[in-house]
C-alpha positions in Angstrom: -6.9 -10.3 15.0 -6.8 -7.7 12.3 -3.6 -7.7 10.2 -2.6 -4.1 9.3 -0.1 -3.6 6.5 1.6 -0.4 5.3 2.8 -0.5 1.7 5.7 2.0 1.7 8.7 3.3 -0.1 9.9 6.9 -0.5 9.8 6.6 -4.3 7.1 6.9 -6.9 6.7 4.4 -9.7 7.8 1.4 -7.7 4.4 -0.4 -7.7 3.1 0.6 -4.3 -0.4 1.3 -5.4 -0.6 -1.6 -7.8 0.6 -3.8 -5.0 -1.9 -2.4 -2.4 -4.8 -2.7 -4.8 -4.1 -6.2 -6.1 -3.1 -7.6 -2.7 -6.3 -6.2 -1.1 -8.4 -7.7 -3.9 -6.6 -11.0 -3.9 -7.2 -11.3 -0.2 -10.8 -10.5 -0.7 -11.1 -13.1 -3.4 -9.8 -15.6 -0.8 -12.8 -14.8 1.4 -11.2 -12.3 3.7 -12.7 -9.0 4.8 -10.4 -6.3 3.6 -10.2 -2.5 3.9 -7.9 -0.6 1.4 -6.8 2.7 2.8 -5.7 5.3 0.2 -3.4 7.7 2.1 -1.9 9.2 -1.0 -3.2 12.7 -2.1 -2.7 11.6 -5.7 -5.6 9.2 -5.1 -4.2 6.5 -7.4 -5.5 3.6 -5.4 -9.0 5.2 -5.4 -8.8 5.7 -9.2 -7.4 2.2 -9.7 -10.6 0.6 -8.2 -12.9 2.6 -10.5 -13.8 5.5 -8.2 -13.4 9.2 -9.1 -12.4 11.0 -5.9 -13.7 14.3 -7.2 -17.2 13.0 -7.4 -17.4 11.7 -3.8 -19.4 13.3 -1.0 -16.8 12.3 1.6 -13.2 11.1 1.5 -10.4 10.3 3.9 -9.4 14.0 4.2 -12.7 14.7 5.9 -11.7 12.3 8.7 -8.5 14.4 9.3 -10.3 17.8 9.2 -13.9 17.3 10.5 -15.4 15.8 13.7 -18.8 15.6 12.0 -17.9 12.8 9.6 -17.6 9.2 10.7 -15.3 6.6 9.1 -18.4 4.6 8.2 -19.7 7.5 6.1 -16.4 7.6 4.1 -15.9 3.9 3.4 -17.1 2.9 -0.1 -17.6 -0.6 -1.4 -16.4 -1.0 -5.0 -18.4 -2.7 -7.7 -16.3 -5.9 -7.1 -16.9 -5.9 -3.3 -13.7 -4.3 -1.9 -14.0 -1.7 0.8 -11.9 1.4 0.5 -11.3 4.6 2.4 -10.9 6.8 -0.7 -8.4 9.7 -1.0 -8.7 13.2 -2.5 -6.2 15.8 -3.7 -7.2 18.0 -0.7 -5.3 15.6 1.5 -2.1 17.3 0.3 -3.1 20.5 2.0 -3.9 18.7 5.2 -0.6 16.9 5.2 1.3 20.2 4.6 -0.3 21.6 7.8 0.3 18.5 10.0 2.4 18.7 13.1 4.5 15.9 14.6 2.0 15.6 17.5 -0.6 14.5 14.9 1.1 11.4 13.5 -1.1 9.2 15.7 -4.3 10.5 14.1 -4.7 7.7 11.5 -4.8 5.1 14.2 -7.5 7.0 16.0 -9.5 7.2 12.7 -9.4 3.5 11.8 -9.0 1.7 15.1 -12.7 1.9 16.0 -13.7 -0.1 12.9 -10.6 -2.3 12.5 -12.2 -5.4 14.1 -14.7 -5.5 11.1 -11.8 -6.5 8.9 -9.3 -9.3 8.6 -6.8 -7.2 6.7 -6.3 -3.4 6.4 -3.9 -2.4 3.6 -2.6 1.1 3.6 -1.2 2.7 0.4 1.2 5.5 1.4 2.5 8.6 -0.4 5.8 8.3 -2.3 7.6 10.7 0.0 8.7 11.2 3.6 5.9 13.1 5.3 3.6 12.8 8.3 1.0 10.8 6.4 3.6 8.1 5.6 4.8 8.1 9.2 1.3 7.9 10.5 0.8 4.7 8.5 4.0 3.2 10.1 2.8 4.2 13.6 -0.4 2.4 13.0 0.6 -0.7 11.0 1.7 -4.0 12.4 3.5 -5.0 9.2 5.4 -3.3 6.4 5.6 -4.5 2.8 8.2 -2.7 0.7 7.8 -2.9 -3.1 11.1 -2.4 -4.8 11.5 -1.8 -8.5 14.4 -3.8 -10.0 16.3 -0.6 -10.9 19.4 1.0 -9.4 17.5 4.1 -8.2 15.5 1.9 -5.9 18.5 1.0 -3.7 18.7 4.4 -2.0 14.9 4.4 -1.5 15.1 1.0 0.1 17.8 2.1 2.5 15.7 5.1 3.4 12.7 2.9 4.0 14.7 0.7 6.3 15.9 3.7 8.3 12.3 5.1 8.6 11.0 1.8 9.9 13.8 1.4 12.3 13.2 4.9 13.8 9.5 4.1 14.2 10.3 0.7 15.8 12.7 2.3 18.3 10.0 4.8 19.4 6.4 5.2 18.3 5.6 1.6 17.3 7.9 -1.0 18.8 5.7 -3.9 17.5 6.0 -3.1 13.8 7.6 -5.8 11.7 8.9 -5.8 8.1 6.9 -8.5 6.3 9.2 -8.4 3.4 10.6 -6.8 0.2 8.7 -7.4 -3.0 10.4 -7.0 -6.3 8.2 -5.3 -8.8 8.3 -4.3 -12.4 11.0 -7.0 -12.9 12.6 -7.5 -16.3 15.1 -10.3 -15.8 16.4 -9.8 -19.3 18.3 -6.6 -18.2 21.7 -6.6 -16.4 20.4 -3.8 -14.2 17.5 -5.8 -12.9 19.6 -8.9 -12.2 22.3 -6.7 -10.5 19.8 -4.9 -8.2 18.0 -8.2 -7.2 21.3 -9.8 -6.4 22.5 -6.8 -4.3 19.2 -6.6 -2.3 19.3 -10.3 -1.7 22.9 -10.0 -0.4 22.0 -7.2 2.0 18.5 -8.3 3.1 18.2 -11.9 2.0 15.9 -13.1 4.8 13.5 -10.3 4.0 13.1 -10.9 0.2 9.7 -12.4 -0.5 9.5 -15.5 -2.7 7.4 -13.7 -5.3 8.4 -11.3 -8.0 6.0 -9.1 -10.0 7.0 -8.9 -13.7 7.0 -5.7 -15.7 3.9 -5.5 -18.0 1.9 -2.7 -19.6 -1.1 -4.8 -18.7 -0.9 -3.2 -15.2 -1.4 0.2 -16.8 -4.3 -1.0 -18.8 -6.0 -2.4 -15.7 -5.5 0.9 -13.9 -7.1 2.8 -16.8 -10.0 0.4 -16.7 -10.4 1.0 -12.9 -9.9 -2.6 -12.0 -7.2 -4.6 -10.2 -5.3 -6.7 -12.7 -6.4 -9.9 -11.0 -10.0 -9.1 -12.1 -9.1 -7.3 -15.4 -7.2 -10.3 -16.7 -7.3 -13.2 -14.2 -4.9 -15.4 -16.2 -2.3 -12.8 -16.8 1.2 -13.4 -15.2 0.7 -10.3 -13.0 -2.5 -11.7 -11.7 -0.9 -15.0 -10.9 2.0 -13.3 -9.1 -0.3 -11.1 -6.9 -2.3 -14.2 -6.0 0.9 -15.8 -4.9 1.7 -12.8 -2.8 -1.7 -13.1 -1.1 -0.9 -16.7 -0.3 2.4 -15.7 1.2 0.6 -13.2 3.4 -2.1 -15.6 4.4 0.4 -18.3 5.3 2.2 -16.0 7.6 
């Protein structure tokens, strides 16, 4: 059965896209069939795998706005073999016009081809909007990347509330897979304090993997490659491979 993950948090700069891209690639490297879905109008996941959204004939926005484009026409296979539904800045206009009744549209778009994949990983926008909610309505699991910074605490609380609302109504089966600490610098008191507080509040949800802070992640993004391919022996690569093992082992 296809495992569908939404990577979500109402905050930018927390490592959502880096996590979505590298988890997808790590699972693919383990021999799994993976589809990465870029649901963010900023198109960072698309850019991070070496694809320029402006140059594409089709993108995920077409699937929200046209009945003449099929999902198979939009899916692109990257140079390293990962399938992606690429985003485009025009998706922001579509989201702005979405109504509450349309939050099930993502499920309708992807469900016809989901059995072609073992894992579907959805990168969501860093804000509360109908696109983010549509990912939660469709997903079976949620992964929450949390930067080890005091500003992340409020965003984490909001994420928990969003997931609880969806679970009580539109998607009772959704489960939180876990909280992933990202951009961790254990040398700072703030990082240690935030990690300790999150573990105290949500100890059973904190994953046994932490992703360290490194400029190498930025370098990999600029190169259009996941870090696990850009520098396979880097600590960040090792950490995301460990995350993939956690996901694979249930």
